[in-house]
N, C-alpha and C positions, 0 to 999 in steps of 0.2 A: 504494500500500500504506500502510495506517494503522499507524504505529509506536507508537501510544499503548498498546495491550495489551502489546507487547514491553517498552516502557519500564516499565510497571507491574509486569510479571513480574520484571524484573531488579532494580528498586528494592525490591520486596517480598522477594525472595530475599536481597538484601544486608542489609536492615535486620532481617529475621527472624533470620538466622543470625549476626548480629554479636555476640550475647550468648553464643552456643554455646561459643566458646573459653574464656571465663571459667568457664562451668559445668564444662567438662571439666578445666580446670586445678584448680578447686576440689576436684573429686572425686579427681584424681590426688594432690594434696598433702594431702588429707584435712584441709583447713582450712575454716573457715567464713567467710563474708562477711556483712555486714549485708543481710538480705533486703528491706529497705525499698524500694530502687530496683526490684527485680524485682516486688514487690507493687504498687507504683505503676504501673509500666509495664503489668503484666498487667491492672490495672483499666481503664486507658485503652484498651488493645488490645481488651478486650471491647466497649467503646463503638465502636471502629472496625469490629468484626465486625457489630454491630447496624446501624451506618451503611452498611456495604457491602451488607448484605442489603436495606436500604431503597432503595438506588439501583440494586441489581442488579449490583454489581461483584464478580465472582468472585475477582479478584485481591485485593481488600481483605479479603474474607471468608476465603479460604484462608490467605494469609500471616499475617494477624493471629491466626487460630485456632491456627496452628502456633506463633506467638510466645507466645500465652497458655500453651500447653502447655510451652514452654521455660521460661517464667518460673515456672510451677507446679513444674517439676522443680528449678529453682534454689532456690525456697523450701523444697521438700521435702528437697533435699540439705542445706540449712542446718539444718533441724530434725534430720535424721538425724545429721549430724556433731556438732551441738551436744549432742544426747542422748548420743551415744557418748562424747564428750569429758567430759561431766559424770559419766557412769557410771565412766569410767576415773579421773577425779579423785577421786571418792568412794572408790574402791578403794584409791587411793594416799594418801588423807588430805589432798588438796590442796584449796584453796578452789575453789568452783564457778566455771565459766567466766563471764566478764563482768566480773570484778574485775581481771583481768590483761590483757585484750585478745587479739586474734587471734594475735599472735606467740607468746605463752605457750601458747596452745591448740595451735598447730602443734608446738611443742617437746615438750609432754607426749605428744601422740599419736605423733610420730615417734620419740621416745626410748624408748618402751616397747613397740614392736613386737618380736615374736620375731626374734632374730638380730641385733639392734642392741645395741651396747655401752651400758652405763649402767644 
C-alpha cells in the first residue's frame, strides 16, 4: 500500500486549517489583525493550486484552494472589522483606526456594545 496520498491528505489538512483558529478568534473578539500575512500566503497558495493542476495532484489543488478561501475570509474579516471600527470611531469622535493600534481598536469596539458599562 502506497502511503504517499494519505500523507499528502493529512499534511494538506493540517496546514490548510492551521490558520482557521486565528480567523475564528479574530471574529469572536471583533478585533483586526494585519492582513499582510494572509494576503501573502493566499498569493503563494494560488501558485500551489496552479502547480498541483500541472502535475495532476488532487491533494495540492484541493487543500490549497481551501487555504486560499480561508485567507480571503481573513482579509475580508479584516476589512469588515476595520470599517466597522472606523465607523464607530467617527460616531464617537475618536481618531481613525491605525493611529492607536489593534489594542485600542478592541477596546473601542468592546466598550461600546449594548449592555456593557462605559
